[in-house]
C-alpha positions in Angstrom: 129.8 158.4 147.5 128.7 155.5 145.3 127.0 152.6 146.8 128.8 149.3 146.7 127.2 146.4 144.9 126.4 143.7 147.4 127.4 140.2 146.1 125.0 137.5 147.3 126.3 134.2 148.5 125.5 131.1 146.7 122.8 128.8 148.1 125.3 126.2 149.5 128.0 128.7 150.4 128.2 127.6 154.0 128.5 124.0 153.1 131.5 124.5 150.8 133.1 127.1 153.0 133.0 124.7 156.0 134.5 121.9 154.0 137.3 124.2 152.9 138.0 125.1 156.6 138.0 121.3 157.4 140.7 120.8 154.9 143.1 122.9 156.9 143.7 120.5 159.9 143.7 117.5 157.5 146.4 119.1 155.3 148.2 120.1 158.4 148.5 116.5 159.5 149.9 115.7 156.0 152.5 118.5 156.4 153.6 117.0 159.7 154.2 113.6 158.0 155.5 114.6 154.6 156.7 118.2 154.7 155.4 121.2 152.8 154.7 119.3 149.5 151.0 118.5 150.5 150.4 122.2 151.1 151.7 123.1 147.7 149.6 120.3 146.1 146.5 121.9 147.8 147.4 125.4 146.6 147.9 124.0 143.1 144.5 122.5 143.1 142.8 125.6 144.5 144.5 127.9 141.9 143.5 125.5 139.1 139.9 125.5 140.3 139.8 129.3 140.5 141.3 129.8 137.0 139.0 127.1 135.5 136.0 128.8 137.1 137.0 132.2 135.7 137.4 130.7 132.3 134.3 128.4 132.1 131.7 130.1 134.3 130.8 132.8 131.6 129.9 130.0 129.2 126.5 129.3 130.9 125.5 132.9 131.2 125.8 133.5 134.9 129.5 134.5 134.9 132.0 134.1 137.6 130.6 134.3 141.1 133.2 135.2 143.8 130.9 133.9 146.6 130.5 130.5 145.1 133.5 128.4 146.3 132.3 124.9 145.2 135.1 124.5 142.6 137.7 125.2 145.2 136.0 122.8 147.6 136.0 120.0 145.0 139.7 120.7 144.4 140.5 120.4 148.1 138.6 117.1 148.3 140.5 115.7 145.4 143.9 116.6 146.8 142.9 115.2 150.2 142.2 111.8 148.6 145.6 111.7 146.8 149.0 110.6 148.0 151.8 113.0 148.8 153.8 111.9 145.9 151.2 112.5 143.2 152.5 114.7 140.3 151.2 118.2 140.1 149.9 117.7 136.6 147.7 114.8 137.8 146.2 117.2 140.4 145.6 119.8 137.7 144.0 117.2 135.4 141.7 116.0 138.1 140.6 119.5 139.1 140.0 120.5 135.5 137.8 117.4 135.0 135.8 118.2 138.1 135.2 121.8 137.1 134.3 120.8 133.6 131.7 118.4 134.9 130.3 121.1 137.1 130.1 123.8 134.4 128.9 121.5 131.6 125.6 121.0 133.4 125.0 124.7 134.2 127.3 125.4 137.2 126.7 125.1 140.9 123.4 123.5 141.8 122.8 121.6 138.5 125.4 118.8 138.2 124.0 115.3 138.5 127.3 113.7 139.6 129.7 114.7 142.4 132.5 116.6 140.5 135.2 115.6 143.0 134.3 111.9 142.5 134.4 112.3 138.7 137.8 114.0 138.8 139.2 111.4 141.3 137.9 108.4 139.3 139.2 109.8 136.0 142.8 110.3 137.1 142.6 107.1 139.1 141.8 105.1 136.0 144.3 107.0 133.9 147.3 107.1 136.3 146.6 104.4 138.9 150.3 104.1 139.9 150.5 107.8 140.7 147.1 108.0 142.5 146.9 104.7 144.3 150.4 104.1 145.6 151.5 105.8 148.8 154.7 106.7 150.6 155.5 105.8 154.1 154.7 108.6 156.6 157.8 110.3 158.1 159.6 110.8 154.8 159.8 114.5 154.1 159.4 114.8 150.4 161.0 117.3 148.0 158.7 120.0 146.8 159.8 119.6 143.2 161.9 117.1 141.2 162.0 113.4 141.4 160.8 111.6 144.5 162.9 108.6 145.3 161.0 106.9 148.1 159.4 103.4 148.2 155.7 103.4 147.5 153.1 100.8 148.5 149.5 100.0 147.8 146.8 101.0 150.2 145.6 98.7 152.9 142.4 97.9 150.9 144.6 95.8 148.5 145.5 93.6 151.5 141.8 93.4 152.5 140.8 92.6 148.9 143.3 89.7 148.9 141.7 88.2 152.1 144.4 89.4 154.5 144.5 91.9 157.4 146.9 94.8 157.5 149.4 95.1 160.3 148.9 98.8 161.2 148.1 99.4 164.8 144.9 101.1 166.0 146.9 104.2 167.2 148.6 104.6 163.8 145.2 104.3 162.1 143.8 107.0 164.3 146.7 109.4 164.0 147.4 108.9 160.3 150.8 107.2 160.6 149.9 104.8 157.8 150.3 104.9 154.0 147.3 106.6 152.5 145.7 109.7 151.1 146.7 113.1 152.4 143.4 113.7 154.2 141.8 110.3 154.8 144.4 108.6 156.9 144.2 110.5 160.2 140.9 109.0 161.4 140.7 111.1 164.6 141.0 114.4 162.6 138.5 113.2 160.0 136.0 112.3 162.8 136.5 115.7 164.5 135.9 117.5 161.2 132.9 115.2 160.6 131.5 116.2 164.0 131.9 119.8 163.1 130.0 119.3 159.9 127.3 117.4 161.7 126.8 120.2 164.2 126.7 122.7 161.4 123.9 120.6 159.8 125.8 119.5 156.7 126.0 115.8 157.4 122.6 114.2 157.1 122.0 111.2 159.3 119.3 109.9 156.9 122.1 109.3 154.4 125.0 108.7 156.8 123.4 106.0 158.9 122.2 103.6 156.1 125.5 104.1 154.3 127.5 103.0 157.4 125.1 100.2 158.2 125.8 98.5 154.9 129.5 99.4 154.8 129.8 97.8 158.2 127.1 95.1 158.0 128.1 93.5 154.7 131.7 92.8 155.7 130.5 91.4 159.0 128.0 89.1 157.3 130.3 88.2 154.4 133.9 88.6 155.7 136.5 88.2 153.0 139.2 86.7 155.1 141.4 83.8 154.1 141.6 82.5 157.7 137.8 82.0 157.9 135.8 79.3 156.2 133.8 80.2 153.1 130.6 80.3 155.2 130.3 81.1 158.9 127.5 82.4 161.1 127.6 86.1 162.1 128.2 85.2 165.8 131.3 83.1 165.0 134.9 84.3 164.8 134.0 87.6 166.5 137.6 88.7 167.0 138.5 88.3 163.4 135.4 90.2 162.3 136.1 93.1 164.6 139.6 93.4 163.3 138.3 93.3 159.7 135.7 96.1 160.5 138.5 98.2 162.1 140.5 98.2 158.9 137.4 98.6 156.6 136.4 101.8 158.4 139.7 103.3 159.3 142.1 102.4 156.5 140.3 103.5 153.3 138.0 106.1 151.9 134.8 104.9 153.7 135.1 107.2 156.8 136.2 110.2 154.7 133.6 109.6 152.1 130.8 109.2 154.6 131.5 112.6 156.2 132.8 114.7 153.2 131.3 113.3 150.0 128.0 111.5 150.2 126.0 114.4 151.8 126.8 116.8 149.0 123.6 119.0 148.8 123.3 119.1 145.0 123.7 115.4 144.3 121.8 114.2 147.4 118.0 113.5 147.2 115.7 116.0 148.9 113.2 113.7 150.6 113.8 111.7 153.8 112.8 108.3 152.4 114.8 108.9 149.2 117.9 109.7 151.3 117.6 106.5 153.3 117.5 104.5 150.0 120.3 106.6 148.6 122.5 106.0 151.5 121.8 102.3 151.5 122.6 102.0 147.8 125.8 104.0 148.3 126.8 101.6 151.1 126.2 98.5 148.9 128.0 100.0 145.9 131.0 101.1 148.0 131.3 97.6 149.5 131.1 96.0 146.0 133.8 98.4 144.6 136.0 97.8 147.7 135.9 94.1 147.3 136.0 93.7 143.5 137.7 96.9 142.2 141.5 97.4 142.2 141.1 101.1 143.0 141.3 102.5 146.5 138.6 105.3 146.1 135.7 102.9 146.2 133.3 105.6 147.4 134.0 107.8 144.4 133.0 105.1 142.0 130.0 104.3 144.1 128.9 108.0 143.9 129.2 107.8 140.1 126.9 104.8 139.9 124.3 105.7 142.5 124.4 109.4 141.4 122.1 108.6 138.6 119.1 107.8 140.9 118.5 110.6 143.4 116.0 112.5 141.2 114.3 109.2 140.3 114.0 108.4 144.1 112.5 111.8 144.8 110.0 111.3 142.1 108.9 107.9 143.4 108.8 109.2 146.9 106.6 112.2 145.9 104.2 109.9 144.0 104.0 107.5 146.9 103.2 110.2 149.3 100.6 111.6 147.0 98.9 108.2 146.6 98.9 107.8 150.4 97.4 111.2 150.9 94.6 110.5 148.3 93.7 107.2 149.9 93.6 108.8 153.3 91.3 111.5 152.0 89.1 108.9 150.4 88.7 107.1 153.7 88.0 110.4 155.5 85.4 111.4 153.0 83.8 108.0 153.1 83.1 108.3 156.8 81.0 111.4 156.3 79.2 110.2 153.2 75.7 109.1 154.1 74.2 106.1 152.2 71.2 107.0 150.0 
């Protein structure tokens, strides 16, 4: 009887596999609000990722690896950030772009930019009306054909114009608000994030500084028409709390903080580098949220800040080396006797 060839798992198999499992409850909530169409969108993205992997993986010599589900994971993340009315071809285009970015740099473990962020940003710029307008929850959508429902912009558009959305806290927590398929139900997103944290996939050294700046900058510089141009941080507390609620729960900040920014390939390796990386992502996300017309601010922030992790690790390594050398010099000087 011939021995079976054992297929080794990829280095980050557990991370991508756990993210794929987290997409199940999120897409289940979308099914509850919009019908089976979100499930078919997810299956379309997964199938596209699989076919692209089979076609492109042999180009860099390693070939297709059945135990390397990163492409399928990126496809799931892209679909979760899109509206239920997005055309299937837009999903296909975004997933193809993501897999191309991954394979162009040598496959899993080598890409400098988050492939899901690249795919989402590309189709968001190309088809903004299809990607950044959302149906009202409760409308069961046809699986195929024309979708004749009213669409609205995300709540970040209201925040960007200096207003406050009218959605209640309960609707924000349960996902009963217009938004992406997997980013609206904040309670489910946080439950999945807790699972990823327990599994060791969410790094607090990145998450904490990211949230500090995503929360702190709107508190210090609130963009609200009802507030004066300048006010002290301890003034207008109620309005600031309402603003923070919508900043965290109504856009891609919460989803991105738990599902995107701790990607093991694009994230720095050293602790000090991760702190700076998370802070830079928080600042960039706030800037894109305020000044960009696109909803997926964290995706554009990942593309900008994604250029510096290796540089941060290099600086951190050199700094630690200099500190070690100075410490050794002082230690040796204590034992050196004067002539």
